[in-house]
Backbone bond lengths (Angstrom), bond angles and torsions (degrees), N, CA, C in turn:
res aa  C-N    CA-C-N  psi(-1)  N-CA   C-N-CA  omega(-1)  CA-C   N-CA-C  phi
1 M - - - 1.447 - - 1.525 111.22 -
2 E 1.344 117.00 -40.71 1.458 120.50 178.52 1.521 110.99 -62.86
3 T 1.297 117.89 -37.90 1.453 122.11 179.94 1.519 110.12 -63.21
4 Q 1.329 118.09 -39.67 1.457 121.21 -179.91 1.533 110.32 -65.00
5 L 1.336 118.71 -42.63 1.461 121.23 178.16 1.528 110.64 -64.55
6 F 1.310 116.46 -37.43 1.450 122.25 179.20 1.529 110.80 -60.52
7 I 1.307 117.38 -31.15 1.469 122.64 179.65 1.525 110.87 -92.07
8 V 1.321 117.93 -42.94 1.465 122.48 -174.10 1.535 111.63 -65.30
9 I 1.321 118.44 -44.80 1.468 120.99 -176.23 1.531 111.38 -62.67
10 P 1.336 120.36 -50.50 1.469 118.55 177.49 1.528 113.15 -62.51
11 V 1.328 117.54 -35.56 1.465 120.17 179.19 1.524 109.87 -65.32
12 M 1.338 117.88 -43.26 1.467 121.27 178.44 1.540 110.39 -63.08
13 F 1.320 116.63 -42.83 1.456 120.98 179.10 1.529 110.33 -60.93
14 F 1.313 116.87 -47.36 1.451 122.61 -179.18 1.534 110.63 -62.11
15 C 1.338 117.94 -43.23 1.473 121.83 179.24 1.533 110.63 -63.74
16 G 1.326 116.51 -40.17 1.470 120.31 177.73 1.518 111.31 -64.00
17 L 1.304 115.91 -40.85 1.452 121.01 178.44 1.520 110.92 -64.14
18 I 1.313 116.24 -45.65 1.476 121.60 179.97 1.530 110.44 -61.64
19 A 1.320 118.35 -40.39 1.468 121.59 -179.99 1.524 111.21 -77.68
20 G 1.321 117.73 -33.26 1.462 121.67 -174.45 1.515 114.45 -72.45
21 I 1.304 117.67 -37.45 1.469 120.23 -178.09 1.528 111.56 -62.52
22 P 1.332 119.66 -53.04 1.474 118.51 178.43 1.537 112.35 -63.64
23 A 1.321 117.07 -37.27 1.467 119.59 179.35 1.523 110.20 -63.09
24 G 1.320 117.39 -42.14 1.464 121.13 178.12 1.517 111.97 -63.87
25 M 1.309 116.59 -38.90 1.463 120.44 178.66 1.528 110.97 -68.86
26 F 1.338 116.90 -38.21 1.461 121.06 -178.06 1.521 111.36 -73.23
27 F 1.332 117.11 -45.02 1.455 121.19 -176.03 1.528 113.24 -92.65
28 G 1.319 116.98 -7.36 1.465 121.04 -177.78 1.515 112.06 -62.81
29 R 1.329 115.12 150.73 1.455 121.34 -179.20 1.520 109.89 -74.76
30 K 1.307 117.74 132.39 1.456 122.95 -177.85 1.528 110.95 -107.68
31 N 1.319 119.11 35.91 1.449 123.03 -177.60 1.526 109.92 -88.93
32 T 1.337 116.62 125.44 1.459 120.07 179.55 1.521 112.14 -93.09
33 D 1.336 118.46 -4.01 1.460 121.32 179.02 1.519 110.58 -72.69
34 V 1.321 115.74 147.08 1.453 122.91 175.43 1.519 106.54 -117.73
35 M 1.344 118.36 130.86 1.458 120.90 -174.42 1.518 112.44 -124.14
36 N 1.336 114.06 149.85 1.458 121.21 176.52 1.521 107.85 -158.98
37 G 1.312 118.88 121.40 1.466 121.58 176.62 1.516 112.72 58.88
38 L 1.330 117.23 -112.69 1.458 123.12 -178.49 1.526 113.19 -98.43
39 V 1.337 116.49 -1.82 1.466 120.99 -170.94 1.518 111.39 -119.63
40 K 1.334 114.91 139.21 1.459 119.41 166.98 1.517 107.06 -127.61
41 I 1.305 115.37 145.47 1.458 121.39 179.40 1.521 107.89 -102.97
42 G 1.304 115.84 129.25 1.455 120.99 -179.58 1.521 109.84 -150.40
43 A 1.313 116.05 -175.07 1.464 121.66 179.81 1.524 109.94 -68.76
44 S 1.320 115.78 130.18 1.460 121.79 -179.79 1.521 110.51 -97.60
45 R 1.312 116.20 147.23 1.470 119.93 173.67 1.529 109.91 -78.82
46 V 1.334 116.46 -14.64 1.462 121.12 -177.19 1.519 110.82 -87.61
47 S 1.345 115.95 -53.37 1.463 119.24 -175.74 1.518 110.11 -168.04
48 G 1.313 117.39 117.67 1.469 121.88 174.05 1.510 114.03 52.41
49 R 1.329 115.29 -121.04 1.465 121.28 178.10 1.517 109.58 -89.78
50 G 1.324 114.52 158.88 1.456 120.48 175.85 1.509 110.34 -147.18
51 A 1.322 116.10 164.70 1.465 122.93 178.51 1.523 108.35 -102.98
52 F 1.338 115.89 129.28 1.459 121.98 -176.47 1.520 109.97 -123.75
53 A 1.325 116.00 146.42 1.466 121.32 176.96 1.525 108.62 -73.36
54 I 1.322 117.20 130.17 1.461 121.77 177.23 1.530 110.35 -73.23
55 R 1.328 115.81 -34.59 1.473 121.73 179.23 1.513 107.93 -144.21
56 N 1.326 117.70 177.25 1.454 121.19 177.42 1.528 109.52 -60.57
57 I 1.333 115.87 139.25 1.462 122.20 -179.97 1.520 107.75 -126.85
58 S 1.307 116.95 128.55 1.462 122.11 -179.06 1.521 111.19 -81.98
59 E 1.326 115.03 149.74 1.461 121.58 176.66 1.527 110.17 -51.49
60 G 1.324 116.63 135.93 1.464 122.05 178.50 1.518 114.68 89.34
61 T 1.323 117.85 -13.24 1.469 121.29 -179.35 1.528 110.39 -67.05
62 I 1.331 116.21 135.00 1.454 119.66 173.42 1.522 107.44 -74.83
63 I 1.309 115.93 122.25 1.461 122.78 -176.45 1.524 110.43 -85.76
64 E 1.319 115.71 -42.36 1.459 119.60 -179.70 1.523 109.24 -160.29
65 R 1.323 115.41 144.60 1.464 122.52 171.44 1.523 105.82 -110.27
66 C 1.320 115.92 110.94 1.465 121.41 -175.25 1.524 110.14 -100.25
67 P 1.337 118.02 113.20 1.466 118.08 171.63 1.521 107.89 -56.58
68 A 1.320 116.79 142.92 1.458 120.10 -176.75 1.525 110.85 -133.30
69 I 1.297 114.69 148.76 1.455 122.17 175.84 1.521 106.57 -109.82
70 E 1.324 116.28 126.32 1.459 119.45 178.64 1.525 109.56 -95.07
71 V 1.318 115.24 126.20 1.463 122.34 -178.58 1.526 108.15 -130.44
72 T 1.316 117.19 171.87 1.464 119.47 175.83 1.517 109.25 -83.90
73 D 1.323 115.77 159.19 1.461 119.55 179.57 1.530 111.51 -63.62
74 K 1.318 117.62 -22.04 1.475 121.18 177.48 1.540 111.73 -71.48
75 D 1.344 117.03 -22.15 1.466 121.26 178.87 1.519 112.43 -77.43
76 I 1.314 117.05 -14.56 1.462 122.19 -174.26 1.524 109.43 -109.60
77 G 1.321 115.91 133.16 1.459 119.43 177.52 1.509 110.56 -156.71
78 G 1.299 115.63 174.49 1.461 120.90 177.79 1.518 112.31 61.87
79 E 1.302 116.07 -146.53 1.465 122.53 -177.17 1.527 112.49 -64.11
80 L 1.324 117.75 -29.51 1.471 121.06 179.97 1.525 111.82 -58.87
81 L 1.318 117.62 -28.41 1.454 122.33 178.93 1.526 111.62 -56.34
82 N 1.336 117.22 -28.75 1.465 121.81 -179.95 1.526 113.35 -78.10
83 Y 1.325 118.42 -5.18 1.462 121.04 -172.92 1.519 114.02 -122.97
84 V 1.312 118.16 12.69 1.463 120.54 -179.47 1.523 110.36 -111.74
85 F 1.317 115.95 165.22 1.461 123.26 -178.78 1.521 108.81 -112.63
86 Y 1.315 115.57 158.45 1.458 119.12 175.48 1.523 108.80 -69.84
87 G 1.321 115.75 140.30 1.454 121.56 -177.41 1.510 113.02 -92.62
88 K 1.315 114.63 -161.91 1.458 122.15 -177.48 1.532 110.95 -65.85
89 Y 1.322 116.45 -33.61 1.459 121.66 -177.77 1.524 109.78 -116.19
90 E 1.321 116.30 163.11 1.465 120.30 -177.96 1.526 112.60 -58.56
91 S 1.327 116.47 -32.77 1.469 120.14 -177.10 1.528 113.03 -96.68
92 S 1.323 118.49 8.94 1.467 119.64 -179.89 1.522 110.93 -110.19
93 R 1.327 115.40 154.31 1.465 122.75 179.94 1.527 109.02 -132.76
94 L 1.324 115.74 149.89 1.465 121.60 177.13 1.520 109.45 -105.37
95 V 1.308 116.44 125.73 1.456 122.10 172.85 1.526 105.11 -98.49
96 A 1.329 116.78 108.51 1.460 121.93 -175.75 1.522 110.50 -86.69
97 M 1.321 116.17 133.39 1.462 121.16 174.65 1.532 107.82 -87.45
98 G 1.296 117.48 177.27 1.458 119.77 -178.40 1.521 110.06 74.40
99 Y 1.336 116.10 -149.20 1.455 120.72 -176.87 1.519 113.03 -95.27
100 G 1.316 117.99 3.15 1.457 122.24 -175.71 1.513 115.18 -53.84
101 M 1.309 117.50 -32.46 1.467 121.12 -178.88 1.523 113.21 -78.25
102 L 1.319 118.45 -10.43 1.465 120.61 -170.08 1.528 114.55 -104.31
103 F 1.333 117.33 8.68 1.459 120.35 175.52 1.525 107.88 -82.36
104 N 1.306 117.01 131.10 1.458 121.11 179.22 1.522 111.01 -81.17
105 H 1.334 115.46 170.23 1.470 123.08 -177.98 1.519 111.90 -89.54
106 S 1.322 114.97 146.18 1.453 122.14 167.15 1.528 107.43 -148.07
107 P 1.333 117.35 140.86 1.464 118.95 174.52 1.536 111.04 -70.48
108 E 1.335 116.11 -14.02 1.471 122.07 175.16 1.528 107.78 -121.21
109 P 1.337 117.15 75.31 1.468 121.20 -173.55 1.527 112.93 -71.62
110 N 1.322 114.95 154.77 1.466 120.47 171.80 1.530 110.88 -110.07
111 V 1.345 116.52 0.53 1.459 122.63 179.68 1.531 108.83 -131.25
112 G 1.309 115.54 138.91 1.458 121.32 173.66 1.515 108.67 -117.94
113 Y 1.308 116.96 171.90 1.460 120.00 177.83 1.519 110.00 -149.06
114 Y 1.301 114.43 155.49 1.458 120.89 172.20 1.521 108.07 -145.79
115 R 1.301 114.06 160.98 1.455 122.12 -178.88 1.522 107.30 -96.88
116 E 1.327 116.25 138.39 1.467 120.26 179.19 1.528 109.93 -136.12
117 E 1.306 115.95 134.97 1.458 121.27 175.41 1.531 107.80 -89.75
118 T 1.324 117.41 125.88 1.459 121.98 178.50 1.531 108.72 -120.28
119 K 1.317 116.42 175.49 1.468 120.48 177.58 1.525 111.90 -59.22
120 L 1.337 115.90 -30.78 1.470 120.57 -178.51 1.520 113.44 -90.80
121 G 1.316 117.40 -5.28 1.457 120.66 -179.47 1.517 112.15 126.73
122 T 1.301 115.51 -171.38 1.462 122.55 -176.46 1.528 111.03 -69.72
123 E 1.326 115.42 139.75 1.470 121.77 173.20 1.515 109.02 -130.33
124 L 1.309 115.77 144.84 1.448 123.02 171.26 1.524 105.82 -99.68
125 V 1.306 117.35 118.90 1.465 121.58 -175.89 1.524 108.95 -103.93
126 L 1.330 116.35 119.79 1.458 122.72 179.26 1.524 108.75 -100.34
127 Y 1.333 117.59 132.52 1.462 121.10 -178.09 1.530 110.39 -140.06
128 A 1.327 115.93 158.59 1.461 121.76 -177.35 1.531 110.05 -80.28
129 L 1.327 116.19 126.20 1.463 121.56 176.65 1.527 111.78 -81.48
130 C 1.325 115.55 -18.13 1.460 122.30 -179.72 1.528 107.21 -154.64
131 D 1.315 117.67 175.99 1.462 120.22 174.62 1.535 108.53 -66.04
132 I 1.324 115.71 135.88 1.463 121.85 -179.26 1.524 107.64 -121.98
133 K 1.323 116.91 131.00 1.460 121.43 -179.03 1.527 110.77 -82.69
134 G 1.332 116.34 147.50 1.455 121.27 174.70 1.522 110.41 -55.28
135 G 1.317 117.69 132.81 1.458 122.48 -179.24 1.518 113.69 91.68
136 E 1.332 116.95 -14.12 1.466 120.96 -178.70 1.526 110.27 -75.37
137 E 1.342 116.52 140.10 1.459 119.62 175.41 1.524 109.23 -73.28
138 M 1.324 114.87 142.66 1.462 120.82 -178.73 1.527 109.19 -106.79
139 F 1.326 114.99 138.45 1.463 122.41 -176.21 1.518 110.23 -133.25
140 Y 1.316 116.83 149.22 1.454 119.63 163.13 1.515 107.57 -126.04
141 N 1.319 115.22 167.66 1.454 121.03 -178.14 1.520 108.32 -90.56
142 Y 1.317 116.99 123.72 1.464 121.04 -178.32 1.523 112.08 -71.33
143 G 1.320 118.10 -19.89 1.459 121.85 178.37 1.518 112.80 92.81
144 E 1.323 114.92 155.86 1.469 120.49 -177.45 1.521 112.48 -63.59
145 D 1.332 117.62 -37.83 1.473 120.28 -179.43 1.523 111.36 -58.68
146 W 1.347 116.62 -39.76 1.461 120.52 -179.59 1.518 110.40 -61.62
147 W 1.341 116.58 -44.75 1.463 120.52 -176.33 1.532 111.89 -72.75
148 K 1.324 117.60 -28.75 1.473 120.76 179.49 1.519 111.85 -64.62
149 T 1.312 117.37 -28.02 1.471 120.88 -177.22 1.523 112.56 -90.19
150 R 1.314 118.38 5.04 1.463 120.88 -177.64 1.517 111.11 -126.91
């Protein structure tokens, strides 16, 4: 009897594994969007990735509080330069965590941001400048200084 269990249990496990892998691939979710709170990241019609409202957002609502690391402009180079914010000083830059770096530019933004010092450190606070509909892409204005350097 022990010999039969020794054979039956591994065979059952192996059969489950063989059936489970294709079933997981067939029934698995194929969604490339990433979501958090009020924001989901998906393909933008403007450029690469974009930030989209998961649901309707009222004017003035804080969309996300992004912890930020303040570094000098000498610490930032290459492609990362396109994803940082101006810091407290002319030579400092904010590297925003969360989805803060993935909002695209518009000269008519629906999102604004400000920097806030908290007990845990600097945060970049993103908020709605107007009512935003669920599914709508969210933009902020990168500012004239950003465009002058590109």
